[in-house]
C-alpha positions, 0 to 999 in steps of 0.5 A: 625475122630479117635483121638490120644489125646482126648478120651472120655469114657462118655458123657460130664460131665460124672457121676463122674463129675455130682456127684461132680457138685451137691455138687459144686452146694450146697456149692459154689455159682453160682456166680464163674462161671465154663466154663466146667462142668467137674472136672479135675483128671490130666493135663499135657502140652496141655491135660486134663484128667477129673475124668470120665477118658475123655481126652481133648485138651486145648485151654483155657490155664487156661484163659492164665495162663499156657503158659508153659503148665500144670505141666511142669516137670521143674516147679513141680520139683521146687515146690516140692524142695521149699515145701521141704525147707520152703513154706513160711516165709512172705517176709516182716517177713524173706526175700528169695533170690528167690524174688530178683533174679526174680526181677532182672531177670524180671527188666533186661527183662522188655524194657526201658534203665533205672534202674527198681524195681519190686515188687510182689503180688498175682493176676494180680487185685492186681497187677494193684491196686498196680500200680495205688497206685504207680503212685498216690504216684509218681505224686501226682495226682489222675486221672486214665484213662483206656480204653473202653472194658479194663478188669483189675480185680474184686476188687473195683478199678479194677472193676471200671476200667474195662468196661464189665458191666456184669457180672463184675460190675452190682449191685456191686457199687457204684465204686471207683472215679476219674477213666475215660474211653478213646476210644480204637480202634477196627478196625473191628467196624470201621464206615463204609466208613473209611479206617483203616488209617482214623479210626486210625487218628480218634481214636487218635483224640478222645483220644486227644479231651478226654483229653480236654472235659473229664479231664485235663490231669494234674490231671491224674496220669496214663493210663492203657492200655492192649497192646492187649485187653483180656477179651475185644476180642483180639482187637489189636490197632494200633501202631500210637495210642499207640505211640500217648497215650505214647507221650501225657503222656510224655507231660503231666507227666502221667505215662503209665502203661502196663497191661500185665497180660494176654499178657505176658511171651511169649503169643504174641511172645515177653516177653511183648506185648508192645514191639510190638509197640515201646513204653516204659512204665513207669510200667509193671503189670504181672501175669497169666502165670508168675507162671504157675498156681501158684498165683504170680503177679508183678509190675515192673517199673521205679526205681524212681517211684517204690521207692515212696512208703515208707516202708509198703505202699506196700505188703502184708502177701502171696505177692511174695510167695516163691512158686510163686517166684520159679515157675516164675523163672522156667517159665523164663528158660523154655521160653528161653531154649524152644524158646517159643517166637519164638513158639508163632509166629508159633503157631499163624501163623498156628492158623490164617491160619486155622481161615481165611480158616473157615472164607471162609466157614462160613459167621458167622465168621466175623473176624479173628485177632491175635498177636503171639498165642493170637488169635480169631475170632469174631461170628456175625449173618451176616457180613453186620450188624456185629451184634455180635452173642453170642448164636452161640458162646456158641453153638460152646464152647458147641459142642467142649467140648463134643467132647473133646476141652476146649474153652473160649469166650470173648468180651464185647458182649461174641461173640468172641472165643479166643485161648489160648492153652499152648505154649508147645502144640505138633504140632499134638495136635494142629492140633487135636484141630484145627480139633475139632474146625472146626468139632463144628462149622460145627456142629452148622452151619449145622443147619443154611446153610445160615451163610455158604458162599454161603448159602441161 
């Protein structure tokens, strides 16, 4: 079909991208992965142009870090103004008001009717790392609980907390001590014969038993939970589970940390995804879409907790940079003025509707799930065994890229296709992207009719 937004001038990758790719392979280590083999020239909103003049629709969103879209004019203007005034002084050398203003706004936005404070850093992993430091300092305990399939970063501590061994942990040990992994609900893969309610009760019981069999709760500083698991496959927990974990944290004096790195800033239809679960965390970690592509992260928490760290014990040379703070303040303005929380819910409804329609056509689509505009479909070899089908996901992503659509996989088996399009995407761009997604799936499954519904 004729495209309005996708324009392909060359094969993907094109000759200029291939030339740069040769240099990349010579001078950049292979350990840094690249989902797309092309090189960007320009990006605006939900559209990306590569150096060969090919135009793509972006459903990857820089791994969820541009909810307000590529190069939003308001963000560009704010950065230009900031750069013309000063680029960096180091907040610990000479302060700047934008840091204070950002902390003030985020503390007011974060859930919880109590005094809060915020500290800023550079990356999501750094935010989680500092949240752990602060929790340990406050509680005078060492133990940290993360969850199976969770992802928290690539530093030593956050890599330890992360579940997926390959590629994130393999060969990089030994890992940080006093980190424990608890069960996290995965409704699609619940034991056969259990209702969703029975499964919820079972996982809650498993967590309660975990605090008896695996670690004494009195030794735990914090439980760190993604309200929706991102790299783990966009897995949404049941509200009763999240509430019970919060109750047990309160009972034993354990801090509840909501890792909102990928879920925050309107992605799920709220500023923070934890708001969907009627739970108030002690600490929230934030990054990704916070800065519209400018590196910045943060930790927001109860004031008495945040104030535990003494002078000089947290921070960093570039932590909460002026450019990052200005970008983040502008992001908050855009979310409000363009009503992106509402937009995320509308986008999510349309994406889920389309995915469910595709699931009626293709047996390989085992599950469709989402919260707001954080949506995914899980690809399996057959719906009975639910065996993960990583190979087909790779083929679909490649087929989509060759047609001008940028996609990402997720899940510990890499068998989930996740959609993280900018929330500023237009309806026309969304529909064209969804059409390409459908065509890519059709192209992959046409050689395997057994995975089409009614196929043999």
